[in-house]
Each structure stands twice: as C-alpha cells, then as structure tokens.
C-alpha positions as CSV (number, residue, x, y, z in Angstrom):
1,X,12.4,7.8,3.5
2,X,14.6,4.9,2.5
3,X,14.0,3.3,-0.9
4,X,11.7,0.3,-0.7
5,X,11.3,-2.5,-3.2
6,X,8.0,-2.3,-5.1
7,X,5.5,-5.0,-4.5
8,X,3.8,-7.3,-7.0
9,X,0.0,-7.2,-7.1
10,X,-0.2,-10.5,-5.1
11,X,2.2,-9.1,-2.4
12,X,0.2,-5.9,-2.3
13,X,-3.0,-7.9,-1.8
14,X,-1.6,-9.6,1.2
15,X,-0.1,-6.5,2.9
16,X,-3.4,-4.6,2.3
17,X,-5.2,-7.3,4.4
18,X,-2.6,-6.9,7.1
19,X,-2.9,-3.2,7.0
20,X,-6.7,-3.6,7.3
21,X,-6.9,-6.2,10.1
22,X,-3.6,-5.7,11.9
23,X,-1.2,-8.3,13.2
24,X,-2.5,-11.7,12.1
25,X,-1.7,-15.3,11.3
26,X,-1.8,-17.0,7.9
27,X,-5.0,-18.7,9.1
28,X,-6.6,-15.3,9.7
29,X,-5.5,-14.1,6.3
30,X,-7.1,-17.2,4.7
31,X,-10.3,-16.6,6.7
32,X,-10.3,-13.1,5.4
33,X,-10.1,-14.3,1.9
34,X,-12.9,-16.9,2.5
35,X,-15.2,-14.1,3.8
36,X,-14.4,-11.8,1.0
37,X,-14.3,-14.0,-2.2
38,X,-15.8,-17.0,-3.8
39,X,-13.8,-20.3,-3.4
40,X,-12.3,-20.2,-6.9
41,X,-10.6,-16.8,-6.2
42,X,-9.0,-17.7,-2.9
43,X,-5.2,-18.2,-3.3
44,X,-3.8,-21.5,-2.1
45,X,-2.2,-21.4,1.4
46,X,1.2,-22.2,-0.2
47,X,0.8,-19.0,-2.3
48,X,-0.1,-16.9,0.7
49,X,2.8,-18.4,2.6
50,X,5.2,-17.5,-0.2
51,X,3.9,-13.9,-0.3
52,X,4.3,-13.6,3.4
53,X,7.9,-14.9,3.2
54,X,8.7,-12.4,0.4
55,X,7.2,-9.5,2.3
56,X,9.4,-10.4,5.3
57,X,12.4,-10.7,3.0
58,X,11.6,-7.3,1.4
59,X,11.3,-5.9,5.0
60,X,7.6,-4.9,4.7
61,X,6.6,-7.4,7.4
62,X,8.0,-9.0,10.5
63,X,6.6,-11.8,12.6
64,X,6.5,-13.3,16.1
65,X,6.6,-17.0,16.5
66,X,4.3,-18.8,18.9
67,X,5.4,-22.4,18.6
68,X,4.7,-23.3,14.9
69,X,2.3,-20.4,14.5
70,X,3.6,-17.1,13.1
71,X,1.9,-13.7,13.7
72,X,2.7,-11.2,10.9
73,X,2.7,-7.5,11.3
74,X,3.5,-4.6,9.0
75,X,6.7,-2.6,9.6
76,X,6.0,-0.4,6.6
77,X,2.8,1.6,7.0
78,X,0.3,2.1,4.3
79,X,1.1,5.8,4.2
80,X,4.8,5.1,3.8
81,X,4.2,2.7,0.9
82,X,1.7,5.1,-0.7
83,X,4.1,8.0,-0.6
84,X,6.9,5.8,-2.1
85,X,4.6,4.6,-4.8
86,X,3.4,8.1,-5.7
87,X,7.0,9.4,-5.8
88,X,7.9,6.6,-8.1
89,X,4.9,7.3,-10.4
90,X,5.8,11.0,-10.5
91,X,9.4,10.2,-11.4
92,X,8.5,7.6,-14.1
93,X,5.4,9.2,-15.7
94,X,5.5,12.9,-14.9
95,X,9.1,14.0,-15.4
96,X,9.7,14.0,-11.7
97,X,7.3,17.1,-11.4
98,X,4.4,16.7,-9.0
99,X,2.7,19.7,-10.7
100,X,2.4,17.5,-13.9
101,X,0.5,14.9,-11.9
102,X,-1.9,17.5,-10.7
103,X,-2.2,18.9,-14.2
104,X,-3.0,15.4,-15.5
105,X,-5.6,14.9,-12.9
106,X,-7.3,18.2,-13.7
107,X,-7.1,17.6,-17.4
108,X,-8.5,14.1,-17.1
109,X,-11.3,15.6,-15.0
110,X,-10.4,13.5,-12.0
111,X,-10.5,16.5,-9.7
112,X,-13.6,18.6,-9.1
113,X,-13.5,22.3,-8.6
114,X,-14.1,21.8,-4.9
115,X,-11.1,19.4,-4.7
116,X,-8.9,21.8,-6.6
117,X,-9.8,24.6,-4.2
118,X,-9.1,22.3,-1.2
119,X,-5.6,21.6,-2.7
120,X,-5.0,25.3,-3.2
121,X,-6.0,26.0,0.4
122,X,-3.6,23.3,1.6
123,X,-0.8,24.8,-0.5
124,X,-1.5,28.2,0.9
125,X,-1.4,26.8,4.5
126,X,1.8,25.0,3.8
127,X,3.5,28.1,2.4
128,X,2.5,30.1,5.4
129,X,4.2,27.6,7.8
130,X,7.5,28.0,6.0
C-alpha cells in the first residue's frame, strides 16, 4: 500500500461521514451534521469546504462537478486508512512489532479470553494457508 498522509481530527470527521453515507455534496454533509449534533457543534460551511479541499489535495477524495455543485467520493477506503493508521501506530509506539500491540491489549485487559482465542484461531488458519 502506498504511503498516505495522516489526517487531522477534522479531516477524519469529514471522511468518516463520506465513508458512512457514500458520495455526497457539501450540503448533504452539513445536513448530516445538523441531524447529528446541536447547532453550536456544527462546523461552519467554510470549514467543511476547506476540509473537503484538503482531502482532495491529499488524494483521499475526488469529486464530480455538476455545474456549481460538487459531489465528493472517497478514493481511499476506510479499511485502507485503518490499515495504514494501525501500521503507523505499531511503528511509532510498539517498536514496529505487531505482537507488542497484541501484548499491550492483553495486558491492558482490552481483549477477552474469547477474543484472544478467536485471534489464535485466525493465526492458525493463516499459517495453514501458507
């Protein structure tokens, strides 16, 4: 996977909406915010527009123009971004060793015994396919 620029929280917020509702216009994003949050937490249209432009520049989104209206759509999937973010986290916080992340999750009691057994089963299945 090619290296992708990380997103700011505001940029992530916008692309999460697009991942959720699919191709959409800025008006539809604003409507989504209005349905989700109180009026004081809704970003200004200029802020949303800036985030959309940045996401296009960073090659996360593209758009189709219909006159003066733009429909934005993701060109980086949620799974692609999640994989890149997790790889970055493992590199920066866990000495580039995925097993240290799993160990951390077990130690911090974020994984139950059932979840650990499920992971072990997935690892066994993966090793059988090699």
